[in-house]
C-alpha positions as CSV (number, residue, x, y, z in Angstrom):
1,X,105.1,124.7,122.8
2,X,104.4,128.0,124.5
3,X,105.1,128.0,128.3
4,X,102.1,127.9,130.6
5,X,101.6,131.3,132.1
6,X,99.8,132.6,135.2
7,X,99.3,136.3,136.0
8,X,99.8,137.7,139.4
9,X,98.9,141.4,140.1
10,X,100.3,143.1,143.1
11,X,98.1,146.1,143.8
12,X,100.2,148.5,145.9
13,X,97.4,150.3,147.5
14,X,96.1,151.8,144.2
15,X,93.0,154.0,144.1
16,X,92.1,153.5,140.4
17,X,90.3,150.2,140.6
18,X,93.2,148.1,139.4
19,X,92.3,145.1,141.4
20,X,88.7,145.0,140.0
21,X,90.0,145.1,136.4
22,X,92.5,142.2,136.9
23,X,90.1,139.5,135.7
24,X,91.6,136.0,135.6
25,X,94.7,137.0,137.6
26,X,95.7,136.2,141.1
27,X,95.5,139.6,142.9
28,X,97.5,140.6,146.0
29,X,96.1,143.8,147.5
30,X,98.3,145.8,149.8
31,X,96.9,148.2,152.3
32,X,99.8,150.6,151.7
33,X,102.4,151.2,149.0
34,X,105.3,149.0,149.9
35,X,107.4,150.1,146.9
36,X,108.3,148.4,143.6
37,X,111.0,146.2,145.0
38,X,108.9,144.8,147.9
39,X,105.9,144.3,145.5
40,X,108.1,142.3,143.1
41,X,109.4,140.1,145.9
42,X,105.9,139.6,147.3
43,X,104.6,138.5,143.9
44,X,107.5,136.1,143.3
45,X,107.2,134.6,146.7
46,X,103.5,133.8,145.9
47,X,104.4,131.5,143.0
48,X,106.8,128.6,142.5
49,X,107.3,129.4,138.8
50,X,110.8,128.9,137.4
51,X,110.5,131.9,135.0
52,X,109.2,135.2,136.2
53,X,108.2,138.0,133.9
54,X,108.0,141.5,135.5
55,X,105.6,143.9,133.7
56,X,104.8,147.4,134.8
57,X,101.1,148.3,134.8
58,X,101.6,150.4,131.7
59,X,103.3,147.6,129.7
60,X,101.3,145.6,127.1
61,X,102.7,142.5,125.5
62,X,102.6,142.6,121.7
63,X,104.3,139.3,120.9
64,X,104.7,135.9,122.6
65,X,107.5,135.6,125.2
66,X,108.8,132.1,124.4
67,X,112.2,133.5,123.3
68,X,112.6,135.3,126.6
69,X,112.2,132.0,128.4
70,X,114.9,130.5,126.1
71,X,117.2,133.4,126.8
72,X,116.6,133.4,130.5
73,X,117.2,129.7,130.7
74,X,120.7,130.3,129.3
75,X,121.7,133.6,131.0
76,X,119.5,134.1,134.0
77,X,117.9,137.4,132.9
78,X,116.2,138.4,129.6
79,X,114.3,141.3,128.2
80,X,112.6,142.4,125.0
81,X,112.1,145.6,123.2
82,X,109.9,148.4,124.6
83,X,108.0,150.6,122.0
84,X,105.8,153.6,122.4
85,X,102.3,154.1,121.2
86,X,103.5,154.7,117.7
87,X,105.6,151.5,117.6
88,X,108.9,153.4,118.0
89,X,111.6,151.7,120.1
90,X,112.2,153.4,123.4
91,X,115.9,154.1,122.9
92,X,117.7,155.0,126.1
93,X,115.2,153.2,128.3
94,X,114.8,149.6,127.1
95,X,118.4,148.8,127.8
96,X,121.2,150.7,129.6
97,X,124.7,150.1,130.8
98,X,125.3,150.2,134.5
99,X,125.6,153.8,135.6
100,X,129.0,155.1,136.7
101,X,129.6,157.9,139.2
102,X,130.3,160.1,136.2
103,X,127.1,159.3,134.3
104,X,125.0,159.8,137.4
105,X,126.8,163.2,138.0
106,X,125.9,164.1,134.4
107,X,122.3,163.2,135.1
108,X,122.1,165.4,138.2
109,X,123.7,168.3,136.5
110,X,121.3,168.0,133.6
111,X,124.0,167.5,131.0
112,X,122.5,164.3,129.6
113,X,119.2,166.1,129.0
114,X,120.8,169.2,127.5
115,X,123.4,167.4,125.4
116,X,122.0,163.8,125.0
117,X,124.7,162.9,122.4
118,X,127.6,163.5,124.8
119,X,129.8,160.4,125.0
120,X,129.0,159.7,128.6
121,X,125.3,159.6,127.9
122,X,125.7,157.7,124.6
123,X,127.5,154.9,126.5
124,X,125.2,154.9,129.5
125,X,122.0,154.7,127.5
126,X,123.3,152.4,124.8
127,X,122.8,155.1,122.2
128,X,125.7,153.6,120.4
129,X,123.8,150.4,119.8
130,X,120.8,149.5,117.6
131,X,117.8,148.3,119.4
132,X,117.5,145.6,116.7
133,X,120.7,144.1,117.9
134,X,120.2,141.0,120.1
135,X,122.8,139.9,122.6
136,X,124.1,140.5,126.1
137,X,123.3,143.8,127.9
138,X,124.0,145.1,131.3
139,X,120.7,146.5,132.6
140,X,117.4,146.0,131.0
141,X,114.5,148.0,132.3
142,X,112.7,146.4,135.2
143,X,109.4,147.4,133.5
144,X,109.8,144.4,131.2
145,X,112.2,141.8,132.6
146,X,112.3,138.0,132.8
147,X,114.1,136.4,135.7
148,X,115.0,132.8,136.2
149,X,114.0,131.9,139.7
150,X,117.3,130.7,140.9
151,X,118.8,134.1,140.1
152,X,116.3,135.8,142.4
153,X,116.9,133.3,145.1
154,X,120.7,133.4,145.0
155,X,121.0,137.1,145.3
156,X,118.2,137.5,147.8
157,X,115.6,139.2,145.6
158,X,115.2,142.9,145.1
159,X,116.6,145.2,147.7
160,X,113.5,146.6,149.5
161,X,115.4,149.6,150.9
162,X,115.0,151.2,147.5
163,X,111.6,152.6,148.4
164,X,109.3,153.4,146.8
165,X,110.9,153.6,143.4
166,X,114.1,154.0,141.3
167,X,117.3,152.1,141.0
168,X,116.0,148.8,142.5
169,X,116.1,147.2,139.0
170,X,119.6,148.6,138.3
171,X,120.8,147.2,141.6
172,X,119.2,143.8,141.0
173,X,120.8,143.4,137.6
174,X,124.2,144.5,138.9
175,X,124.1,142.1,141.8
176,X,123.0,139.3,139.4
177,X,126.0,140.0,137.2
178,X,128.3,140.1,140.2
179,X,126.9,136.6,141.1
180,X,127.9,135.3,137.7
181,X,124.6,135.7,135.8
182,X,124.0,137.8,132.7
183,X,121.1,139.6,130.9
184,X,120.2,138.9,127.3
185,X,118.3,141.3,125.1
186,X,115.8,139.7,122.6
187,X,114.4,142.4,120.3
188,X,112.0,140.0,118.6
189,X,109.9,140.0,121.8
190,X,108.1,143.3,121.9
191,X,105.9,145.2,124.4
192,X,104.2,148.5,124.3
193,X,105.1,150.9,127.1
194,X,103.1,154.1,127.9
195,X,105.6,155.4,130.4
196,X,105.4,157.2,133.7
197,X,102.2,155.4,134.8
198,X,103.1,155.4,138.5
199,X,105.4,158.4,138.8
200,X,102.8,160.7,137.2
201,X,100.7,160.3,140.3
202,X,103.5,161.9,142.4
203,X,104.1,165.6,142.6
204,X,107.4,167.0,141.3
205,X,108.8,167.4,144.8
206,X,108.2,163.8,145.8
207,X,109.7,162.6,142.5
208,X,112.9,164.6,143.0
209,X,113.3,163.4,146.6
210,X,112.7,159.7,145.9
211,X,115.0,159.8,142.9
212,X,117.8,161.5,144.9
213,X,117.5,159.2,147.9
214,X,117.5,156.1,145.7
215,X,120.4,157.4,143.6
216,X,122.6,157.9,146.7
217,X,121.6,154.5,148.1
218,X,122.8,152.9,144.8
219,X,126.0,154.9,144.8
220,X,126.7,153.9,148.4
221,X,126.4,150.2,147.5
222,X,128.3,150.3,144.3
223,X,130.8,153.2,144.3
224,X,132.6,153.0,147.7
225,X,135.1,155.6,148.6
226,X,135.9,158.5,146.2
227,X,133.1,157.7,143.7
228,X,130.4,157.9,146.4
229,X,131.8,161.1,147.8
230,X,131.9,162.6,144.4
231,X,128.2,161.7,143.7
232,X,127.2,163.2,147.1
233,X,129.1,166.4,146.3
234,X,127.6,166.7,142.9
235,X,124.1,166.2,144.3
236,X,124.8,168.9,146.9
237,X,126.0,171.4,144.3
238,X,123.4,170.6,141.7
239,X,120.5,171.1,144.1
240,X,120.8,174.9,143.6
241,X,120.4,175.0,139.8
242,X,117.8,172.3,139.9
243,X,115.9,174.3,142.5
244,X,116.0,177.4,140.3
245,X,114.9,175.4,137.3
246,X,112.0,173.9,139.3
247,X,110.8,177.3,140.5
248,X,110.8,178.7,137.0
249,X,109.1,175.6,135.6
250,X,106.4,175.5,138.3
251,X,106.2,179.2,138.8
252,X,106.2,178.5,142.5
253,X,108.6,178.5,145.4
254,X,107.7,175.0,146.5
255,X,110.8,173.5,144.9
256,X,112.9,175.5,147.4
257,X,111.8,173.3,150.3
258,X,112.5,169.9,148.7
259,X,115.8,170.9,147.2
260,X,117.0,172.3,150.5
261,X,116.1,169.0,152.0
262,X,118.0,167.2,149.2
263,X,121.0,169.4,149.7
264,X,121.0,168.7,153.5
265,X,120.6,165.0,152.9
266,X,123.6,164.9,150.4
267,X,125.7,167.1,152.6
268,X,125.2,164.9,155.7
269,X,126.0,161.8,153.7
270,X,129.2,163.4,152.4
271,X,130.2,164.4,155.9
272,X,129.5,160.9,157.3
273,X,131.5,159.3,154.5
274,X,134.4,161.6,155.1
275,X,134.4,160.9,158.8
276,X,134.3,157.1,158.2
277,X,137.4,157.4,156.0
């Protein structure tokens, strides 16, 4: 028998009429954007359901989710396969391994984009695994993630300091694993994913700033000591080529301001960490 389901929509101060289109759902309207992590916690606190399925606004279920419930009942977390508008699996996004200091450094330096088949990126994005292969995974995308309620309660929900976006789902899955839970990938359960629904509303400067701040917050929590200092140093150094690339791409000098801000932020974090040690 299919599980009884109830939809809860957390409208994070949208201006596109989301709340009006959520017919049949319980709608929670926020007066300001509290961030993805806070919105998830808000939605979960509003229900007593044992199994909680997170869906981004640009995700559309294409199959029943019964098997996700079965998997989450065993492991704690479960996720299905995300496909694009052509039905192609979204390799590198649906599932990933937890990032290491090295893989994040490759991200900041642009090496994973320039050379996607390098061994560090292949491992990080599970490019060495078929998306038809079911089984344990480290970090499913928060865009399509089922959580057993006791997992959320035991680890204290999503960390709302990751605001407004990025790395909150990675941090949640990592803390869940550290607490003894696991995530199971169930490719028979499929959802369509348009991608970049929320971040497309941000300008490039905001996207870069939010991503870098959240990345360093994640590194501070999970790579203490040398790993964190290394990530700070790479962010500081990579801000120059990323600034140049941004200026060329946008044909504007506006990236100079945000990347100088990022360089200053990373440098101060590096200095504070060195002093603390």
